[in-house]
LOLO-271989 format. One record per residue (C-alpha): residue number from 1; residue in three letters; x, y negated, z negated. Coordinates in Angstrom, 3 decimals. Each point is the difference from the previous one (the first is absolute). Layout:
// residues N
pos_code_X_Y_Z
NUM_ALA_X_Y_Z
...
This chain:
// residues 551
pos_code_X_Y_Z
1_MET_109.360_-98.764_-145.183
2_ALA_-0.134_0.856_3.744
3_SER_-2.523_2.786_1.090
4_ASN_1.358_3.170_1.023
5_SER_-3.071_0.921_2.533
6_LYS_-2.314_-1.605_1.846
7_SER_-3.067_1.523_-2.209
8_GLU_2.228_-1.514_-3.535
9_TRP_-0.205_-3.338_2.036
10_ARG_-3.699_0.393_0.807
11_GLU_-0.899_0.733_-3.479
12_SER_2.214_-2.312_-1.695
13_ILE_0.413_-2.874_2.424
14_LEU_-2.987_-0.197_2.462
15_THR_-3.235_1.213_-1.966
16_PRO_0.569_-2.690_-2.873
17_LEU_-0.098_-2.489_2.697
18_LEU_-3.037_1.161_1.617
19_LYS_-1.810_0.049_-2.852
20_LYS_0.371_-3.656_-0.382
21_HIS_0.055_-0.943_3.957
22_THR_-1.648_2.032_2.241
23_GLU_1.235_0.137_3.692
24_ARG_-1.245_-1.526_2.759
25_GLN_-2.204_3.007_1.177
26_ASP_-0.952_3.453_-1.054
27_LYS_2.140_1.762_2.735
28_PHE_2.358_-0.653_2.514
29_GLU_0.056_1.785_3.008
30_ASN_1.380_-0.260_3.493
31_SER_-1.588_0.129_3.419
32_SER_0.614_4.119_-0.420
33_GLY_-2.022_0.462_-3.098
34_ILE_3.653_0.287_-1.748
35_GLU_-0.746_-1.052_-3.638
36_LEU_3.180_-2.245_-1.078
37_ASP_1.739_0.317_-3.204
38_ALA_0.790_-3.191_-2.169
39_LEU_4.092_1.120_0.355
40_TYR_1.918_2.630_1.897
41_CYS_3.221_1.159_-1.156
42_PRO_2.383_3.159_0.332
43_GLU_-2.774_2.516_-1.194
44_ASP_-1.749_-1.031_2.573
45_VAL_2.479_1.247_2.569
46_ALA_1.636_2.647_-1.500
47_ASP_-1.040_2.524_2.104
48_ILE_1.230_-1.493_3.179
49_HIS_3.211_1.824_1.341
50_TYR_1.880_-2.844_1.743
51_ALA_1.635_2.036_2.561
52_GLN_-3.041_1.741_1.416
53_GLU_-2.590_-2.907_-0.367
54_LEU_1.945_-3.195_0.308
55_GLY_3.437_0.980_1.502
56_TYR_2.153_-2.709_2.094
57_PRO_-1.451_-2.471_2.382
58_GLY_0.975_1.658_3.537
59_GLU_-0.570_3.408_-1.250
60_TYR_-2.893_2.670_-0.761
61_PRO_-2.951_-0.730_-1.327
62_PHE_0.873_-3.772_0.902
63_THR_-1.908_-0.980_-2.775
64_ARG_2.655_-3.133_-0.476
65_GLY_0.321_-0.402_3.941
66_VAL_0.329_1.024_3.082
67_GLN_3.526_-1.769_0.379
68_PRO_2.716_-0.005_-1.832
69_ASN_0.853_-3.591_-0.482
70_MET_-3.784_-1.108_0.941
71_TYR_-0.402_-3.655_0.473
72_ARG_3.762_-0.856_-0.771
73_GLY_0.774_1.515_3.798
74_ARG_-3.022_-1.785_1.622
75_ILE_-3.106_-1.978_-1.209
76_TRP_-3.087_1.817_0.855
77_THR_-1.567_-1.070_3.566
78_ILE_-1.789_-2.901_-0.529
79_ARG_-3.072_0.822_2.283
80_GLN_-2.771_-2.576_0.336
81_TYR_-3.624_1.795_1.679
82_ALA_-0.957_-2.697_2.391
83_GLY_-2.009_-0.045_3.052
84_PHE_-3.173_-2.176_0.992
85_GLY_-1.523_-1.511_3.231
86_THR_1.851_0.742_3.237
87_ALA_3.267_1.608_0.506
88_GLU_1.586_-3.615_0.598
89_GLU_-1.506_-1.349_-2.956
90_THR_1.521_2.773_-2.142
91_ASN_3.263_0.021_1.954
92_GLN_0.400_-3.428_-1.186
93_ARG_-0.656_1.029_-3.588
94_TYR_2.700_2.942_0.363
95_HIS_2.666_-2.645_1.005
96_TYR_-0.935_-2.129_-2.772
97_LEU_0.180_2.716_-2.736
98_LEU_3.209_1.471_1.610
99_SER_1.434_-3.844_-0.281
100_GLN_-0.855_-0.030_-3.842
101_GLY_1.748_3.043_-0.749
102_GLN_-2.131_3.146_0.473
103_THR_1.860_2.936_0.944
104_GLY_-2.636_2.326_1.621
105_LEU_-2.961_-0.749_1.943
106_SER_-3.654_1.842_-0.995
107_VAL_-2.932_-0.406_2.430
108_ALA_-3.507_-0.349_-1.088
109_PHE_-2.399_0.899_2.780
110_ASP_-3.708_-1.299_0.520
111_LEU_-3.157_2.620_-0.458
112_PRO_-0.335_0.716_3.471
113_THR_3.672_0.902_0.520
114_GLN_-0.305_2.477_-3.145
115_ILE_-2.952_1.415_1.054
116_GLY_0.502_0.684_3.711
117_TYR_-1.820_-2.744_1.813
118_ASP_1.019_-2.761_2.294
119_SER_-0.685_-3.719_-0.478
120_ASP_-2.637_0.100_2.626
121_HIS_-2.167_2.952_-1.817
122_SER_-2.913_-1.171_-1.317
123_LEU_0.506_1.512_-3.293
124_ALA_2.974_-2.304_0.012
125_ARG_-2.061_-3.237_0.005
126_GLY_1.211_-2.194_-2.739
127_GLU_3.036_2.091_-1.095
128_VAL_2.349_-0.904_2.301
129_GLY_3.375_-1.241_-1.411
130_LYS_-1.964_-0.543_-3.610
131_VAL_2.038_2.463_-2.412
132_GLY_2.828_0.671_2.169
133_VAL_1.372_-0.804_3.788
134_ALA_-1.905_1.227_3.016
135_ILE_2.022_2.862_1.670
136_ASP_-1.764_1.261_3.383
137_SER_2.967_1.074_1.774
138_LEU_3.472_0.405_0.555
139_GLN_-0.131_-3.604_1.324
140_ASP_-1.159_-1.357_-3.284
141_MET_2.858_1.983_-1.887
142_GLU_2.645_-1.714_2.542
143_VAL_-1.409_-3.316_-1.102
144_LEU_-0.022_0.680_-3.745
145_PHE_3.909_1.058_0.140
146_GLN_1.002_-2.998_2.534
147_GLY_3.299_-1.055_-1.068
148_ILE_0.637_2.879_-2.663
149_PRO_2.479_2.632_0.728
150_LEU_-1.542_3.240_-0.965
151_ASP_3.903_1.192_-0.836
152_LYS_0.190_-2.900_-2.505
153_VAL_-2.770_0.583_-2.229
154_SER_-2.134_2.722_-1.753
155_THR_-3.709_-0.171_0.734
156_SER_-3.050_1.576_-2.059
157_MET_-3.029_0.350_1.438
158_THR_-3.277_0.410_-2.084
159_ILE_-2.043_2.274_2.318
160_ASN_-1.526_3.213_-0.499
161_SER_-2.838_1.399_2.645
162_THR_1.763_-1.526_2.774
163_ALA_3.637_0.574_-1.265
164_SER_1.121_1.991_3.158
165_ILE_-0.905_-2.842_2.395
166_LEU_1.767_-2.665_-1.933
167_LEU_3.117_1.981_-0.542
168_ALA_-0.105_0.766_3.921
169_MET_-0.354_-3.969_0.585
170_TYR_3.008_-0.442_-2.275
171_LEU_2.100_2.608_1.862
172_VAL_-0.863_-1.477_3.295
173_LEU_0.848_-3.476_-0.909
174_GLY_3.153_1.367_-1.382
175_ARG_0.998_1.775_3.092
176_LYS_-0.756_-3.497_1.844
177_GLN_2.117_-1.609_-2.447
178_GLY_2.886_2.231_0.743
179_VAL_-0.286_1.701_-3.376
180_GLU_0.305_3.820_-0.383
181_ALA_-2.839_1.712_-1.768
182_ALA_2.872_1.488_-2.365
183_LYS_1.157_-3.497_-1.034
184_LEU_-3.492_-1.477_-1.206
185_ASN_-0.590_-0.250_-3.449
186_GLY_-3.274_-0.407_-1.654
187_THR_-3.233_1.946_-1.336
188_ILE_-3.495_0.652_1.015
189_GLN_-2.664_0.568_-2.657
190_ASN_-1.580_3.077_2.069
191_ASP_-2.030_0.806_-3.510
192_VAL_-3.487_0.866_1.282
193_LEU_-0.776_2.009_-3.541
194_LYS_-0.271_-2.951_-1.783
195_GLU_-2.254_-1.538_2.291
196_TYR_-2.639_2.332_-0.658
197_VAL_0.306_-0.244_-3.766
198_ALA_0.134_-3.869_-0.155
199_ARG_0.646_-2.204_3.057
200_GLY_-2.304_1.228_2.630
201_THR_1.710_-1.038_3.043
202_TYR_-0.092_3.669_1.328
203_ILE_-1.169_0.961_3.577
204_PHE_0.185_3.825_0.763
205_PRO_-0.507_2.995_-2.966
206_PRO_2.631_1.040_-2.213
207_ARG_1.811_2.800_1.607
208_PRO_0.058_-1.415_3.531
209_SER_1.507_-3.098_-1.897
210_MET_2.781_2.413_-1.795
211_ARG_0.930_1.208_3.664
212_LEU_0.776_-3.069_1.064
213_THR_1.735_-1.099_-3.158
214_THR_2.336_3.178_0.325
215_ASP_0.431_-0.912_3.895
216_ILE_1.757_-3.202_-0.965
217_PHE_2.325_1.902_-2.833
218_ALA_1.023_2.667_2.979
219_TYR_0.617_-2.738_2.593
220_CYS_1.807_-2.414_-2.152
221_ALA_2.158_2.929_-1.677
222_GLU_1.214_0.501_3.411
223_ASN_0.170_-3.288_1.777
224_VAL_-0.369_-2.597_-2.714
225_PRO_2.248_1.037_-2.921
226_ARG_0.031_-3.045_-1.947
227_TRP_-3.674_-0.443_-0.366
228_ASN_-2.121_0.333_-2.893
229_THR_-2.723_2.120_1.397
230_ILE_-2.575_-0.683_-2.870
231_SER_-0.558_-2.411_-2.811
232_VAL_-2.161_2.356_-2.189
233_SER_-2.031_-2.901_-1.676
234_GLY_-1.434_-0.146_-3.656
235_TYR_-0.359_-3.788_0.285
236_HIS_-3.658_0.361_1.531
237_MET_-1.390_2.466_-2.392
238_ARG_1.695_-2.232_-2.778
239_GLU_-1.405_-2.896_1.705
240_ALA_-3.690_1.876_-0.171
241_GLY_0.299_0.440_-3.898
242_CYS_1.961_3.120_-0.433
243_THR_2.307_0.041_-3.178
244_ALA_4.094_0.225_0.114
245_ALA_-0.171_3.854_-0.932
246_GLN_-2.587_0.441_2.970
247_GLU_1.981_-2.096_2.672
248_VAL_2.997_2.332_-0.847
249_GLY_-2.217_3.252_0.123
250_PHE_-2.181_-0.797_3.117
251_THR_2.962_-1.697_1.934
252_LEU_2.332_3.118_-0.764
253_ALA_-2.692_2.509_0.957
254_ASN_-0.588_-1.945_3.389
255_GLY_3.687_0.315_0.334
256_ILE_-0.025_3.847_-0.519
257_ALA_-2.772_0.586_2.448
258_TYR_2.088_-1.979_2.767
259_VAL_3.113_1.741_-0.801
260_GLN_-1.721_3.332_0.106
261_ALA_-1.858_-0.730_2.894
262_ALA_3.405_-0.832_2.023
263_ILE_1.165_3.567_-1.249
264_ASP_-2.613_1.700_1.063
265_ASN_0.430_-1.407_3.514
266_GLY_3.146_1.387_0.063
267_LEU_2.393_-2.754_-1.298
268_ASP_2.859_0.591_-2.277
269_VAL_-0.442_-1.958_-2.990
270_ASP_3.650_-1.596_-0.409
271_ALA_-0.591_-1.134_3.788
272_PHE_-2.689_-2.409_-0.856
273_ALA_-0.374_-0.463_-3.850
274_PRO_3.011_-2.397_-0.174
275_ARG_-2.059_-2.327_2.058
276_VAL_-3.296_0.169_-2.277
277_SER_-0.580_-3.148_-1.905
278_PHE_-2.434_-1.406_-2.756
279_PHE_-1.848_-3.433_-0.229
280_PHE_-1.195_-0.833_-3.652
281_ASP_-2.129_-2.614_-1.667
282_SER_1.746_-2.160_-2.868
283_HIS_-2.403_-0.905_-2.643
284_LEU_-0.187_-2.379_-3.110
285_ASN_0.640_2.406_-3.074
286_PHE_3.544_-0.431_0.633
287_PHE_1.641_3.352_-1.742
288_GLU_-2.681_2.196_1.179
289_GLU_1.034_-0.819_3.415
290_ILE_3.731_0.209_-0.478
291_ALA_-0.538_3.451_-1.545
292_LYS_-2.609_0.844_3.126
293_PHE_2.618_-0.292_2.355
294_ARG_2.712_1.891_-1.823
295_ALA_-2.602_2.526_-0.667
296_ALA_-0.861_0.442_3.753
297_ARG_3.926_0.019_1.068
298_ARG_0.520_3.201_-2.589
299_LEU_-3.190_1.824_0.993
300_TRP_0.432_-0.596_3.824
301_ALA_3.933_1.624_-0.573
302_ARG_-1.224_2.961_-1.617
303_ILE_-2.981_0.471_2.623
304_MET_2.570_-0.098_2.707
305_LYS_2.353_2.460_-1.717
306_GLU_-2.004_2.133_-1.823
307_ARG_-3.248_0.138_2.088
308_PHE_1.417_-0.076_3.763
309_GLY_3.160_0.982_-0.552
310_ALA_1.899_-2.870_1.650
311_LYS_3.651_0.200_-0.065
312_ASP_1.127_-3.292_1.613
313_GLN_0.416_-2.519_-3.414
314_ARG_-1.811_-2.968_2.235
315_SER_-3.134_2.184_0.221
316_TRP_-0.324_-0.203_-3.945
317_MET_0.310_-3.611_-0.026
318_LEU_-3.179_-1.950_-0.370
319_ARG_0.880_-3.511_1.868
320_PHE_-2.954_-2.535_-0.520
321_HIS_-1.127_-3.550_1.269
322_THR_-2.200_-1.932_-2.326
323_GLN_-2.202_-2.630_0.179
324_THR_-1.404_-1.927_-2.774
325_ALA_-3.748_0.647_-1.343
326_GLY_-2.164_-2.093_2.237
327_CYS_-3.090_1.274_-2.049
328_THR_1.532_-2.270_-2.858
329_LEU_-0.292_-3.059_1.986
330_THR_-2.716_-2.738_-1.159
331_ALA_-1.590_-2.404_1.931
332_GLN_-0.399_-1.966_-3.462
333_GLN_3.420_-2.086_-1.036
334_PRO_1.608_1.544_3.159
335_TYR_3.299_-1.391_-1.077
336_ASN_-0.259_2.550_-3.097
337_ASN_1.026_2.484_2.873
338_ILE_3.447_-1.145_0.533
339_VAL_0.863_1.499_-3.708
340_ARG_-2.171_2.831_0.507
341_THR_2.168_1.163_3.289
342_ALA_2.838_-0.762_-1.844
343_ILE_-0.201_2.498_-2.825
344_GLU_-1.068_2.255_2.714
345_ALA_2.640_-0.376_2.067
346_LEU_2.450_0.416_-3.086
347_ALA_-1.579_3.669_-1.261
348_ALA_0.550_0.957_3.888
349_ILE_3.588_-1.133_-0.185
350_LEU_0.615_1.879_-3.280
351_GLY_-1.683_2.997_1.242
352_GLY_2.213_-0.072_2.877
353_THR_-1.837_-0.634_3.244
354_GLN_1.975_0.170_3.260
355_SER_-2.384_-2.862_1.766
356_LEU_-2.216_-2.971_-1.644
357_HIS_-2.795_-1.926_0.862
358_THR_-1.226_-2.817_-2.185
359_ASN_-3.369_-1.409_0.683
360_SER_-0.831_-3.510_0.545
361_PHE_-1.970_-1.995_-2.635
362_ASP_-2.695_-1.289_2.305
363_GLU_-1.023_4.065_1.571
364_ALA_-3.300_-0.363_-2.129
365_TYR_-1.105_-2.414_2.355
366_TRP_1.512_0.451_3.542
367_THR_3.184_1.000_1.983
368_PRO_3.084_-1.410_-1.885
369_SER_0.934_-3.302_1.012
370_GLU_3.653_-0.990_0.506
371_GLU_0.346_-1.561_-3.326
372_ALA_-1.100_2.817_-1.786
373_VAL_2.112_2.728_1.941
374_THR_2.602_-1.978_-0.650
375_ILE_-0.301_0.258_-3.468
376_ALA_-0.595_3.486_0.188
377_VAL_3.339_0.503_1.429
378_ARG_1.754_-1.890_-2.238
379_THR_-1.185_1.935_-2.844
380_GLN_1.684_2.720_1.316
381_GLN_3.074_-2.025_0.537
382_LEU_-0.307_-1.174_-3.673
383_LEU_0.108_3.433_-1.309
384_ALA_2.645_1.251_2.356
385_TYR_2.747_-2.899_-0.868
386_GLU_-0.992_-1.820_-2.916
387_ASN_-0.874_2.397_-3.025
388_GLY_2.308_2.932_-0.039
389_VAL_-2.443_2.670_0.030
390_ALA_1.728_1.174_3.404
391_ASP_3.439_0.382_-1.385
392_VAL_-0.559_3.025_-2.328
393_VAL_-1.414_3.550_1.522
394_ASP_-3.397_0.820_-1.883
395_PRO_0.460_-2.674_-2.838
396_ALA_-3.233_0.968_-1.481
397_GLY_1.018_3.858_-0.160
398_GLY_0.683_1.549_-3.835
399_SER_-2.827_-2.320_-1.315
400_TYR_-1.957_2.073_-2.505
401_TYR_-3.601_-1.151_1.393
402_LEU_0.779_-0.002_3.488
403_GLU_1.631_3.627_-0.026
404_SER_-3.008_1.222_-1.822
405_LEU_-2.390_-1.690_2.153
406_THR_1.719_1.548_3.000
407_ASN_-0.469_3.700_-1.241
408_LYS_-3.595_-0.862_-0.644
409_LEU_-0.497_-1.574_3.258
410_GLU_1.427_2.992_2.026
411_LYS_-2.202_2.528_-2.212
412_GLN_-3.022_-1.692_1.288
413_ALA_1.074_0.185_3.281
414_VAL_0.941_3.332_0.045
415_ASP_-3.126_0.850_-1.372
416_TYR_-1.884_-1.809_2.934
417_ILE_2.062_1.903_2.638
418_ALA_-0.766_3.116_-1.838
419_LYS_-3.772_-0.600_0.242
420_ILE_0.374_-1.128_3.800
421_ASP_1.456_3.134_0.634
422_ASP_-2.685_1.892_-1.762
423_LEU_-1.922_-1.211_2.318
424_GLY_1.845_1.071_3.182
425_GLY_2.625_-3.260_0.631
426_ALA_-0.854_-3.684_0.591
427_VAL_-1.749_0.613_3.054
428_ALA_-2.386_2.230_-1.377
429_ALA_-0.391_-2.060_-3.174
430_ILE_-0.684_-3.107_1.943
431_GLU_-2.753_1.930_1.882
432_GLN_-1.530_0.873_-3.594
433_GLY_-0.116_-3.484_-0.886
434_TYR_2.582_0.613_-3.215
435_GLN_2.422_-3.110_0.434
436_GLN_-2.890_-2.209_0.923
437_ARG_-2.059_0.770_-3.210
438_GLU_2.948_-0.331_-2.156
439_ILE_0.879_-3.321_1.292
440_GLN_-3.515_-0.944_-0.087
441_GLN_-0.427_0.740_-3.765
442_SER_3.470_-1.842_-0.613
443_SER_-1.138_-3.309_2.018
444_TYR_-3.358_0.092_-1.886
445_LYS_1.691_0.587_-3.536
446_TYR_2.543_-2.884_0.651
447_GLN_-2.884_-2.217_1.239
448_ARG_-2.116_0.646_-3.053
449_MET_3.022_-1.128_-2.069
450_VAL_0.668_-3.295_1.982
451_GLU_-3.892_-0.559_-0.400
452_GLU_-0.063_0.748_-3.823
453_GLY_2.968_-2.351_-0.557
454_LYS_2.137_3.004_-1.367
455_GLN_2.108_-0.561_3.227
456_LYS_1.181_-3.648_-0.056
457_ILE_0.692_-1.888_3.417
458_VAL_1.173_-3.295_-0.332
459_GLY_-1.864_-2.537_1.642
460_VAL_-3.013_2.530_0.963
461_ASN_-1.228_1.389_-3.414
462_ASP_1.781_-1.887_-2.511
463_PHE_2.106_-3.801_-0.096
464_VAL_-2.460_-1.232_2.686
465_THR_0.609_-3.420_1.512
466_GLY_-1.045_-1.895_3.224
467_GLU_0.719_1.300_3.399
468_SER_3.467_-0.715_1.222
469_LYS_0.521_-1.565_3.321
470_ILE_2.357_1.697_2.506
471_ALA_1.896_-2.405_2.337
472_SER_0.389_2.030_3.097
473_THR_-1.775_2.344_1.655
474_LEU_0.363_2.131_3.203
475_ARG_-3.165_0.842_1.902
476_VAL_-0.498_2.161_2.994
477_LYS_-1.419_-1.920_2.717
478_GLN_-3.077_1.454_1.596
479_GLU_1.351_-0.761_3.676
480_MET_3.066_2.058_-0.886
481_GLU_-2.309_2.939_0.754
482_ALA_-1.291_-1.115_3.613
483_LYS_3.713_-0.722_0.496
484_GLN_1.023_3.857_-0.880
485_LYS_-3.070_1.016_2.143
486_GLY_1.268_-1.985_2.977
487_ARG_3.317_1.550_-0.290
488_LEU_-1.114_3.434_-0.115
489_ALA_-2.501_-0.662_3.352
490_LYS_2.824_-1.275_1.687
491_LEU_2.252_3.092_-0.722
492_LYS_-2.626_2.572_1.137
493_GLN_-0.247_-2.034_3.289
494_GLU_3.899_0.065_0.448
495_ARG_1.114_3.281_-0.913
496_ASP_0.287_3.236_1.716
497_ASN_-3.385_1.589_-0.501
498_GLY_0.594_2.975_1.822
499_LYS_2.682_0.597_-2.278
500_ALA_-1.240_-0.825_-3.021
501_LYS_-3.156_2.156_0.627
502_GLN_2.676_2.759_0.873
503_THR_1.762_-0.176_-2.910
504_LEU_-3.362_0.086_-2.398
505_SER_-0.970_3.149_1.963
506_ARG_3.293_1.727_-0.887
507_LEU_-0.692_-1.171_-3.918
508_GLU_-3.113_1.734_0.139
509_GLU_1.279_3.175_1.236
510_VAL_2.751_0.039_-2.485
511_ALA_-2.219_-0.776_-2.862
512_ARG_-2.427_2.898_1.089
513_GLY_2.741_2.192_-0.245
514_LYS_2.614_0.692_-2.675
515_GLY_2.845_-2.096_1.218
516_ASN_1.635_-3.005_-1.660
517_THR_-2.174_-3.162_1.274
518_MET_2.818_-2.711_-0.809
519_PRO_1.740_0.388_3.262
520_ALA_-3.524_-0.420_1.951
521_ILE_-0.723_-3.250_-2.407
522_ILE_3.217_-1.355_1.182
523_GLU_-0.719_0.542_3.734
524_CYS_-3.656_-1.779_-0.580
525_VAL_1.947_-2.599_-1.972
526_GLU_2.161_-0.792_2.996
527_ALA_-2.480_-0.045_2.596
528_TYR_-1.426_-2.857_-2.546
529_ALA_-3.128_1.873_-0.682
530_THR_-1.828_-1.460_-2.999
531_ILE_-0.250_1.182_-3.624
532_GLY_-3.948_0.246_0.652
533_GLU_0.252_2.261_3.084
534_ILE_2.800_2.388_-1.568
535_CYS_-2.330_0.514_-3.083
536_ASP_-2.959_0.296_2.009
537_VAL_1.769_3.016_1.571
538_LEU_0.732_1.591_-3.594
539_ARG_-3.326_-0.791_-1.111
540_ASN_-1.576_2.074_2.945
541_VAL_2.261_2.818_-0.897
542_PHE_0.322_-0.041_-3.532
543_GLY_-3.482_-1.756_-1.297
544_VAL_-0.768_-2.628_-2.629
545_GLN_0.038_-0.142_-3.557
546_ARG_-2.900_-1.105_-1.803
547_GLU_0.417_-1.260_-3.540
548_PHE_0.124_2.559_-2.630
549_LEU_-2.764_-1.351_-2.427
550_PHE_0.170_1.313_-3.887
551_PHE_-1.398_-0.827_-3.292
C-alpha cells in the first residue's frame, strides 16, 4: 500500500532499509550548512504561495526569470573573459573568439592596470601583461579594439579601483570611432567593496572609492544610458571560500550600500537602478547553485521594491553575469575540468543567467591556450543548441527540492544582510572585518574537509593517477614587458605634455571638491595622460588604503 505521508514512508519504507544498509555518510549537507533530507515532496513546499514567492517569468518577484520567454527569445551572451600581454596580442584573441561564435567581449586587465600603476613603474616589474592585458593609456585602448566597431559589440570590463579611467578610455574611443556614448553597450565591474573583502586590488580607502563609483552612476545615467554602471560581484568572495548563502547575502549587502550611496548623493533610484547588474560564481553543487540564483533574484526584487521604494519594474530585476568556478579547477587530471565547467555552466543556465563565461581546462596552469578557450566556447554552444535546456523557461522550477532549497538559501542570506545592517552597513562591516572573518571560517572548514577526505576531489584526494600532459600552452614572453615600456616612453615624448599636466591639475581640483570626477577624468584620457598619472593625482587627494587585517 502506498504511503500517505513522508513520515509514513520514512517509517515503513526507508528506516527498515537503513537498518540493513547504511548510507554513504552520516549527514548530507551543502556548502551553506543546510542539511539535506533523503527525499523532498509536497509537504516540504506546502507553505509556498505561488504568486507571491514564485510568480511567472518577467513578473515580480522574478524568481523564475527576468524575461517572460528567457532563452526562447535570445540565448544568453557568450562572453569569454580574455586578456594577456600587449593590446595587440589580446586584440588578436578577441577577433579569434568573435570568429568562433562569442557574442560579447570581456576584458581582463593586468595587475598594474588594476591597481593604477603604469607599466614602467618599479612595482609593475614582472607583472606586465601577466594576468590580463596591459593598458597604460588611451593609445593602448585604441589598439585593443582595433577593427572592432564598438556599436556592434557589448563589452564587459573587469576593473574596479580604476574603473572610472577605463570607462573614460572606452567612451573616448567610441567617440573616435564615431559612436555616440548613448549607443554604447556594456558593463564596468566598478565594485570596489568586494576588493576589501576578498580580492585585494583596491587603491583608495572605501569612502572616496564609493564616491568614484557613484560618480559613474550619475554620469552614465545622463550620458551613457545603455551602460551597466556596476556589476556587484559575489564571484570573488566565493572564490575566496564563502558559501553559496554568504555569496548572496554579502553581494546583495554590497548592492544595498551602492544604491544607498547613490541616493544619498541625490540620485533618484529609478534613474540608475535599472543599470545595476551582478556577477556570480557557479560552483559544483548543482542544485544549490540553481537555487542560489533564484533566491538572489527574488531577494533583490524585494529589497529594491520594499526597502528603496523603486517604482520602475526594471529597478527590481536582478540581471547577472556568471563565471564557472575557477577555484574548482585542478592541475591534476586537468581534462576533468571540462566536465566540471559544463556542470557549472548548466547550473547557471538553469538558474537564469543573462551572460556566461566558461573557464578553460588549462587555467590551473596558465593563461588559456587557443585550444582550451575554443572548447570553453563550444561548451556553451552545446548547452545552447543541442540539449533543449534553453527551450523552456525555468525548467527546474517546481522541483520540491529546488523550491525548498531556494527558500532556505534566501532565509540565510536575509540573516546575513540583517547582521550587516546591525553593524552599520556593508562599508562599516568591512571596516570591522565581519565579512572577511566569515569567509575565512568557511574557507578553513572546506579545506579541512578536503584534507580529511570528507570532501572528495577527483584526481586530487581520490581516484589519483599520474599527471596528464597538456598539448598546447600559452606563456606571456618576457620581452613583451620591454615592448610595452617602449611604447609608453614614446607616448610620453610625443604627446602634448603641457595639455596633459593641465588636465591632471583640473582633476585634482575637482577631486578636492564635491563635483563629479568623470568629466575631468575623460579630459585627462583625451590628453593621453596615463593611468598611473591619473591615479597618482587621486592618491594624493584621497590617500591609499592599507590592508584590513583581521584574525
